[in-house]
N, C-alpha and C positions, 0 to 999 in steps of 0.2 A: 667763497666765491665775492668777488670784489663788485660793488653796487657803481652801475655806470650813472654818472651824473648828468651827462647830456643826452638822455633818453626822453624822447619827447612824451607827454601825457597821452593818454588813449583818447580824452576829450578833445584833444587839438586836433584831430583827425577828422575830415568833413565827413569821411566814409561812415564813421563812427554814428555821426548824428544822422545819416541818411539812412543806415540800418536801424537805428532806434526809432525814427518817425514812421519807416516800414512796416517794423514791428508792430508799433503802438497802432497804426492805422488796420494792418490785417488784422490784430486781435480784435480789434473793435468789431470789424466788419463780422468776423467768425461769430462772434457773441449774437449779433444781428439776424445772423441766417442759420444758426443752431437749432432755432423751432423746425425749420423746414428741413433738419436732418442733412442738409448739404454741407460740406467743405468748401472753404476758399477755392480750393484747387478743383474741386469739382465743378464751382460756378463758373471758374475758368474756361473748363471745357465746354461747359452748356453753353455760355453765352458765346464762345468761337463758334461751336456747330449751330448756333440758332442764326448767326451771320453767313454761315459755309454750309450750307447743307449738301448732303452728297460728297464731302471731303472725304477723301479716304484717312486711313489710320496715320501714314507718314505724313500727309499734308497736315493734317492735325496737330501733330508732334512737333512739328518744326513751327506753327502758328502760336502755339501754348509755349514752347519753350521746354520743350522736355525731350527725353529721349524714347524710342518706340515702346520698349518693354514696359516704362514706368506709366505711358499712357495706355496701355494694354490691359494693364491689371486696373487701372482707374476706370477704364472703359467697361470691362468686366462686370465690374461692382454697379456700374449706370446701369448696365442692361440688365443685369438681376432685380433693378430695383425698377424695372421699365420706364427709364427714363431716354434710353438711348437703343437706337437699333442698327442692327450690325448686320452687313449683308455682303456677299462675295460678290466683286466685281463681273459684270457677265463675260467678260472677255480674258479675264487674268484670276486663275484660281488663288494667287499668293496675295492680292489686292483686296483690302476690306474698304467697305464703303460705310460710312456713320452718317445716322440721321436722329434728329430727335423724334420721341416721340409724341404724340397728342399731348399727353401729359407734363411732358416737360417744355413744350411751347406755350403752355399756359403759364408753367412755374417760373419760366426764364423772366420774364416781364414783373414779377412779383419782386424775385430776387435783385433785378435792375433799379427799382424802386429802394430796395433795402440800399444799395451801393450808392446810387445818389443821395439818400440821406446820409451814409457815412461820410461820404465826400463832404456835403454841405456843415456838418456837425466838426469835422476834423480842420476846413479851410475856411470856416466863416468867417473871419477876419481879413482873408482876400477880397478886394476888389475883382471884378471880371479882367480888367487888364493884369493885377497881381498875378491871379490866375494863368492866365495866358503868357506872361513873362517866366513864371515858375516852372510851365511846362516846356516852354521853348529853351530854356536854361537846362532843362534836365536832358532834353532830346539832342542839343549842342554837345553837350559834354559826352552825350552815349556816342554820337556819329563822331566827333574829333578822337574817339578813344578806339575807334574800329567797328563800332556796333552796325550790324546791317539791319537795317528797319524792318526788311522784308521778313527776317527770322527773329522772333521775339525773346530766345533762349538767351540763357546767361551764359551758355559756351561759344559764343559767336565773338568774341574779340579776337581780332587779327593778330 
C-alpha cells in the first residue's frame, strides 16, 4: 500500500486536543468522586435531577444527552442504591417521574464541591475573563455547528 505524504497529523486537529483535554478532566474528576462510588455519568444525572426535581425519564434523557434506554439502566442502578426515586406519572402509566432521595440531596453538594475543585485545578491558569472567553468560544462553536442548547446530547448536530 502506498503511503500518502499529504496526510495531516493527528495532532494538527483541534478536535484531537479537545478530546485529550476532555478525557483528562473527566478522568481526574472520576478519581475525585471514586470514594463516593459514583461515576461521572451518574454525577451528571444526579446534578441534573437536583435542578429538575420531578422531571420525567424522557426529559432527563434530553437534558443529560443520552438515549432513554441508557438513562433507564443508569436510573435503575441509582434506584437500587437509594439515590433516585422513580414513580409513575399520575395520569400516564407509561411516564416515569424521577426525584432525588434525601441521601442524594445531601450527596450532590459534596460532589459539586469536587467538581468545582477539579475545574479550579485544571483551569487554574485562567483568569476570570479567560474562563468566560473559553466557555463563550466553546458555546459559539457548538451553536455555529447546529448544536441545540436545550438538548445537551452528542447527537443533536443538524
